[in-house]
C-alpha positions, 0 to 999 in steps of 0.5 A: 500500500505504501508504494501506491501513491508514489506509483500514481504520482509517477503515472500522473507525471508521465501522463503530463509529460506525454500531454506536453510532448503532444502539444508543445514543440520539442525545443520549447520543452527543452527550456530550463523553466519547463524542466520539471513541469510534469512533476510540478503539474502532477503534484499541483493536481494531487495536492491542491486541485483534486485532493478532495477525493481524499476527504470524507464529508461525514468525517468533516461534519462528524465533530458536531456539537449538540445545541437546543436552537434551530436558528439559521447558521451561515458563513459567507465569503468562503473563497474556493477553487475547483476544476471543471471536468469539461476542459480541466480548467480551474474556476474560483469564487466565493461560497455562502453556506447556511443551514438550519440545525437539527439539534447539532452544529459544527464549527465554521472551519468545518463549513469551509472544509466541506466546501473544499471537500467537494470543490477539490474534485472534478465537478461542475459548479451546479453539482458542487452547490448541490453536494454541499447543501445535501451533505449538511442534511445527510451528514449533520442532520440539518433540517435545511441547508443551502450553498450559494456559489459565485465563480469565475469560470476559466472555460468562459473567460480564457477560451470559448466566448472569452467573457472576462467579466462573466461570473457564474451564480449557482444556488442549491437548497435542501430540506426545509429550505428547498421550498421556502421563499422565506428561508431562501431569502434569508440565505440570499441576504447573508450571501449579499444577493437579496434584499 
């Protein structure tokens, strides 16, 4: 088992090397500043961009504390980054996560870690918002939950339509928030999107 991560890292590095050789002229790949790029790219994806596959949302939300209240809990301004599965281009933005406790709460740091757990995978923004909201209901026992994301999508800003100022907005509501305009309005205000 100890050798498996090393073999996977070597395979990823070799794949990046083949990818670059297929797209970049050989004389460009011989430059000193490109030397080691396959290793650095493989490490960046393993350690920073796709490390969410090694995180467990149930474990992140497992350190909950019992509370008697059922008042809204929210955290806005959570910066995040992810990788779109369509073009393997990153996107980044801000998340707002909120929930109505079902008798248990977690620390605010765990909410940020929950976003990273799902964001650091190959995931489209629409699915990411849904995964975060659903995890709070499933693993924390929240009565309702929401995740609102605003992000710059590199597949929209640096390729294709090249709309540099475009921001993608997605929101997902679960549990009692799914059909409640009142709860949704409260969360949108926390996120700075409502009146």
